[in-house]
N, C-alpha and C positions, 0 to 999 in steps of 0.2 A: 731847339729840340723841345717841344712841349712835354712837360713832365707827365701829364695825363695821357699822352699818346705813346708812352714808352712801350707798353706791351705789343703794340703794332710795330713800332720801329724795331723792337728787339727781335721779333719774328723775321723781319727782313735782314737785319744785320747778321742773324745766326745762320742765315743761308750762305753768307760769305766766309771765306777763310778768316780765322780769328784775327790775324794781323791786318788783313784788309779792312775788316770791320772796325778795327780800332782806328786805322787811319781815316776811315769814312766819318767816324764819330768826331774825331778832331776837326776834320774839315767842316762838318755841320756846326760845331761850336764856334769855329772862326767866322763863319757866315753871320752868326748873330751879333758879333762885334760887341758883346757885353750887354746887349739889350734884348728885350722880348721875354725875359724870364719873370717869374712872379716877383713883385717887390719884396725886398728883405723885410721880415716882420720886425716889429719894434723891438729894440734891445731887451733882452731878458737878464736882469741883473744877476739872478741866481746862477746863470751859466758863465758869467764872466770870470776869468781866472788869469792869474799872473804866474808865468813860468820864466825864469831866467831874465827877469826884467821886462818881458813882453806881455802886454795885456791882450788876451785872447777873448774875442766876443763869445765864443762858445768852444767847448773842448773837442769837437768833432773835426778832424782834419783829413785832407786827401793825401794818401801815401804817395811817395815817389814811384815812378814807373808809368803812371798814366800820362802825364804831360812831360815827357823826357826832354823836350827842346824849349820849354817855356813859351809854348804857343798860345795857351788859353788859360792862364792863371786867373785873369780877371773874370772870365766866364764862370770858372768853377767856384770862385768866391761868391758870385752872384747866385749860385745854386744853394747857398747856405752853409758852405763849409766855414769853420771858424779859422782855418789857415790852409794853405796849399803848399805842398813840397814838390818842387819841380826836379827833373833830372831822372836818372843819374847822368851828370855831365863829366866828360873827360877832357883833359887839355886839348887833345887833337881829335878831329872827327874819326869815327870808326864805324864800320858796317855792322859789327856784331857777328854772331854766329850764323852759319848757313841756315836757310829756311827749308822746311817749316821749323818754327822755333817757338810757337805759341799755340797752346791747345786748350780748348774748353772741355772740361769734364762736367757736362751738364748734369748727369745723374748725381754727381757728388757736390754740386754748386761750388766747383773749384776750377782752378787754372794751373797748368804746368807751363812754365816758361824757361827757355834757355837763350834769351835775347842776346846777352853778352855785352851789355852797356852799349848798344847801338845808339848813337846821337851824332848831331852835327858839330859838336865841339863847343867849348865854352865861349869862344869869341862870337859865334852865331847867336847863342842864347843871350849873351851879354848885351848885344845890340837891342834886343827886344826889352830886356829888363831895365835898360837905361831909361826907358819911357815910363817906368812904373811910378814915377812921382805922382801921376794923376790917378793912380789906383788906390783904393782903400783896402785895407786888409793886410794880413801877415803872409808873406811869401818866404818860404825857406828854399834853399838850394842844396841839393844832395850831390856830392862830388865823389868821383872815383878815379881810378888809375887806368891808363890805357893797357890793353891786353899785352902788347909787345914792348911795354916800357922797360928800359934798362934800369930805371930807378923809380920805383913806385912811390917812395916817400916824396921824392921831388915832384911827382905828379900831384900829390895831395897839397904840397906847399904852393905849387902853381895855382891850384884850384882855389885855395884860401886867398891868395893875392888877387886873382882875377875876379872872384865872385863876391868878395866881402863888401865892396861898395854898393852892390845892388841887392843884397840879401838881408832879410830880417834875422835869419839864423842860417848857419851852414851845418850840413850833416856830413860826417866823415863815414862813408859806406865801406866797411871792410868785411861785409857779410853776405855779398852775393855769391851763390855757388857757381855762377856761370863764367867767371873769370879764373882760370886756373891759378891755384896758389894764393888767391886773395885772402881767403879765410885764415891763412897762416899768420896774417897780421894781427889776429886776435891773441896769439901767443904772448905771454907776458913781456918778454924782452922786446920782441918786435913792436908790440903795441907801445911800450914806453918810448922807444926811439921815434916812432911816428908821431905820437901826441906831443912829444917834446918839440919836434920840428914844426908841427902845426901851431902850437902855442907861440913859438917864436915868430912865425909868419903872420899871425893875426895882428892886423894894425891896431894901434892905440885907439881905444874907443870902438873897435870893430864889433861885429855881430857875435852873439853867443854861438858856441860850437857844441853840436850834439854828436853822439856817437851811435851808429846803428849796428847791432849785433845780431848774430844768427841764433835760432832756437836750438840748434844741434850742438849743445856744449856739454862737456863732460863735468863730472863732479869736481867742485872747487874752482872751475873756470869763472863763474860769475863773480866770486870773491876776488880773484885776481884782476878781472877786468874793472871791477869797481874801485879797487885799490889804486890802480894805475890811472884811471879816469879822475879820481879825486886829486891825485898827485899833480896832475897836469891841467887842472882847472877846467875839465870838461863840464859843461853846464847842464846837460841832460843825457840820458841814454834811451835810445829807441829799442824796444823789445817787442817783436823781433822780425827779422827778414823771413824769406821763404825757407821751407825745409827740404832737405834731400831725402828724408825718410818718407815712407809710404804707408800711412795708416790705411786701414781696410778701405778699399775704393771699389766702386762698381764700374767705372769707365773702362773702356778698352784701351785708353791712353795711359793706363797705370804704369806701364814699363817705359814711357818716354823719359829721357834724361832731362834734368833741369830742377828748378825750384817749384815746390808745390805751395799754392796759396789758396784761400778761401775757407769754407766751412771745416774741412778735415784738419786744418791747421789750428783750430780754436783751442783744443785742450792742451796741445804742446806749447803754444804761445802763452796761454794763461799760466801754465806751470813754470815756464821760463820767467815770466814777469814776477811771479811769487818768489822764485829763487833770487832774482835781482833785488827785490824789496827786502828780503831777508839779509842779503849780502850788504845792502847799503844802509839799512836801518833808517830809511828816509833822508839820508844825508844829501842825496842827489835826486833831482826829479827824474821820474820814469814816464815814457810815452808808450802806451800799449798799442800793438798792431798785430794783425794776424787772425783771420776768421771772425772778424767783427762785422755783424750784419743786422743787428737789432738793438733796441733799446736795452734789453736784458744783457746782451753781450757787452755793451758799453758800460753799463752799470756794474757788471761783475769785474770788468777790467779796472775800473776806477776804484772800487772797493778793495781790489787786490794791490793797489798802490800806484796806479797810473794817474798822473795829473792831467794828461791829454790822451786821446785815442786817435787812431788813423784807420782808414779803410781804403780799399780799391776794388778788390775782386767782387765784393758784394754788390757794388754799383752795377757791374756787368749784368747781374741777374735781377736786381731789384729796381734799377733805373736811377736817374739823376736826382730824384726827390729824396734819396735815402738820408742824406746829411740833414736836411730840414726836419725829416720825420724823427730821426734819432735825437736831434737837439730838442725838439719840442717834447718828445717823450721823456727825456731826462728832466726837463724843467717841471713837467707835470708830476713826475715821481718824486723829485725833491720836495715839492710843495706837499704832496701826500705824506711824506716822511718827516715833515716839519723841519726841513733844512733850508737855510736861507741862501746857501752858496754851495756850488759843486765842490769847492775845496774842502768842505766839511766831510765829504764822503771818502776822500782819498785815504786809502789804507785802512778803512774801518773793519775790513775782514779780519785782520789780525787782532 
C-alpha cells in the first residue's frame, strides 16, 4: 500500500463497511509480505529510548486493535512504528459481538467500536509469532479474557504462559468496555488478585508486563491502580483505552454503543495521563494513547509524562505514513529545543 497513494485508497476503502475495509487493509498489507515500503530512515539517536529494559528505536507505537491476530506486525514495523502491539488475544477463539460493530465518525475523525475481543485465539497467533526470530523490532502482545469465561484471572494466566515466549512485552488489558464486567478488574481488590496471579505466571526471565487502563476512572482510582501495579511489579501502564463517554460529536453514530477513539478522546486521555503521572510521581513508566494524531499531540503526551505513545485511529484518516511523520517531527523539534534525547522531554510539563 503506497503511502503517497493513501488518499485515493482511503476514498475507496471508505465506500466499504468499516470492518470490511479493515479486513481489506490487512489483506493488502499481507500481500506486500514486508517489502515494497520506503526503506527505514537511518536511526535517529535522539528518538531511541529504553523502557522496561527494552530499547525502542522511536517512541511512536501501533496500539492494539489494528492487528488483532498478529498477521502483519512486520509490515507495520516497516512503516516506521517504533513498536507494534498485536491483539487483543484470548485463550479461546471468539466471534466477538454481533455486526455491525465498527463505525467511522468521519466528521469527528473518530471511531466507535464494540468488537468484543474478536480473534482467532492465542494458539493461532502463536504459530505466526513463533517465526518472529527473523523480524527486527519490538512486538508486544495484548491479552484478554474470553467473554464467557468462568475464571477470567485464569484466562490472563493462560495468556501469560502461552504468549510470553514470543512477546517482547505483554499487556494485561482490563479496560475494554466491550466485554461485560471486564473493567471491574480495575477495582483495587480484584486488580491485586489478578496481578498477583500474573506475576506468578510470568516465567523467570520473561517479558515485561504492562497494564492497560481506561480513561473513565473516578477520583482516587489512578492512585489505587498505581499502588497495586507497583506492589506486583508491573513494568509500565498504558493510559488509556477507549472511552464510553461521548464528548460533543457531530456524527450521526454518536449514540452507538461501544468505545470511542480518535480525536475526541484526546483531552480525556491527556487528563488521565496527567492523573497517572501525578499518582506515580515517575516511579513507573507511562505509555500515552488516545487521540494522538500529530507531532504536537505526541509532544504534549510525552511532556505530560509518557515515555512512549501509541496510535491507531488517526492512521485510518491520515494514512500509513503517520508513524514516520510523527517520529521525524519529534526528532526535528527535539533538535530545535536543544534536547539530545526524547527521554529528556518526559514529564517536563510539571
